[in-house]
Each structure stands twice: as C-alpha cells, then as structure tokens.
N, C-alpha and C positions, 0 to 999 in steps of 0.2 A: 454443463451449462456454458453458454457463451460469455465472453467478457463484455463489459460495458465500456463504451468510450466516454471518458470524462472530459468535459470542457469547462470553461469558466462559467458557462450558463447553467450547467446541471450539477456542478461539483457539490455545492452545499446541499442540494436536494438529495443526492445519492448518499453522501457521507452522513448527513443528519438523519436520513430515513432508514439507515441500516446499522445494526449493532456491530458488524464485523466486516470491514472492507480492506481488501488487499489492493494496493495501487502499484502498477508497474509504470515508472516514468521511462520512456523510451524514445527512439527516433529511427526512422526507416534506414538511414545511412549507417547506423551503428551495428557492426558485425556482432558484438557480444549481445546486443539487444535482440537481434534476429535469432541468435542461438538460444537465448533464454525464453523466447516466445513460446515454443512448443512445451517447455517445462511448465511455464505459467498456465498455458491452456490445459495441459494434462491435469494439473492440480485443480483447476476449476471444475473439471469433470469428476474428479474424485471427491470434491467437497462442494456439492451443490447447495449446501446450506449457507455458504459464504458468498459474498459479492466480490468478484474479481473484476478490476477496472484497470484501464490503460489510459495514460496521459501521453499523447504525442507531443513531446517537448518542442518540436518545430512548429506545430499548429497552435499550441497553447503555451507560448512563452511566459504569459502572466502567471500561470499556475506553477511552472518550473521556477520562476523567480520567487513567487510567494513562499515556496517550500525550500528555497535556497539549494536547488538541485545543482550540484557542481559536476557530477559524473553520472553517466548513464550506462547501463540500466541502473536505476535505483528502485528498490522495493520498499514500500512503506505499508505498515499495517495500522489501521485505525479501528479501535474498539471503543464503542460508546463515545464517539467524537473526540477521543484522545489518541494521539499518535503514540503507539507503544513500541514500534520498531521502525527503523529506517536505516538502510544499508545499501551502499552502492556495490555493484558487481553482479555478475550473472551467477546465480546459485545453481548447483546441481540438484537434481530431483530429491535426493536424500536430505540435503541440507534444507531445502524449502519445506519438506514435510516436517523436519525437526523444528524449524521456526514456527510453523503452524501449530504444532503440538504445544510448544511453549506458550504461544500467544493465547491459545484456547485455555490453557491452565492458569492464566493470570487471575488473581483475585482482584476484580475491578474495583471493589470497595477500597482495597488497600492502595490501588493505583490512584484513585480519586483523592484519597487522603494524602498521599505523597505529593500529588500535584497541588493540592490546596496548601500544604505546608510549605512548599517551595515558592508559592506565589508571593509577590511583594506585599507587605502590609499584613502578613499573617503571623 
C-alpha cells in the first residue's frame, strides 16, 4: 500500500476516519528521514490493513508545531484517535515491526480509561 500525504487540510479526516494510523514526520533534507523512508514504505506493504501517512515538516509546519515535533524523523501511532506512540529517530525494520506488534496488542478500552483518568477534572 502506498503512503498518504498528510496536510493540515486532510489530517483530521484521515486520522478520524481510520482506527490505526502510523505517521512519519520527515523532511527531504534530513538524511535519517531518507534512510527511514524505505523501512516505512516496506512496512506499509506488509501491513495493508493499516494507514501509513507522512507529514513533510517543511511543507506542513503547522502540523509539526501542533505535535511539538522537535526532531525528525518522528514516528507517531494513532489508534482510535489517541496517540499511543511517539518517538524520534529512524527505526530499523525489526524495531518498527516490534512497535507495530505492541501497538496492535494494546487494549484500547484500557487506554481510553487511562486517558480519561488522567484528564483534568476526573
């Protein structure tokens, strides 16, 4: 499966409309980003049931700022509209597969409960 380009115009639609989205925050001038690109693309082909999306931080500075991206590449995983993983750095294939396995195994009812308990006023 090919990756989706996320912009400020389609971000909410893509993330809200899908249960599991992996987001690669990157820039064309970033050597680690270019090295991680084929790993990310390969994972998208092995996991066609998931949405793989890329945010070009140069073209979409508002999105990078909204997520407080300090370092690229940064990988973020959003399940059921909740960010369950965010980590800067280019992951090797084995590590990306492990992160995906862990994210798939999350009990989202427990995650939602934890988020609700951590919310102010609860």
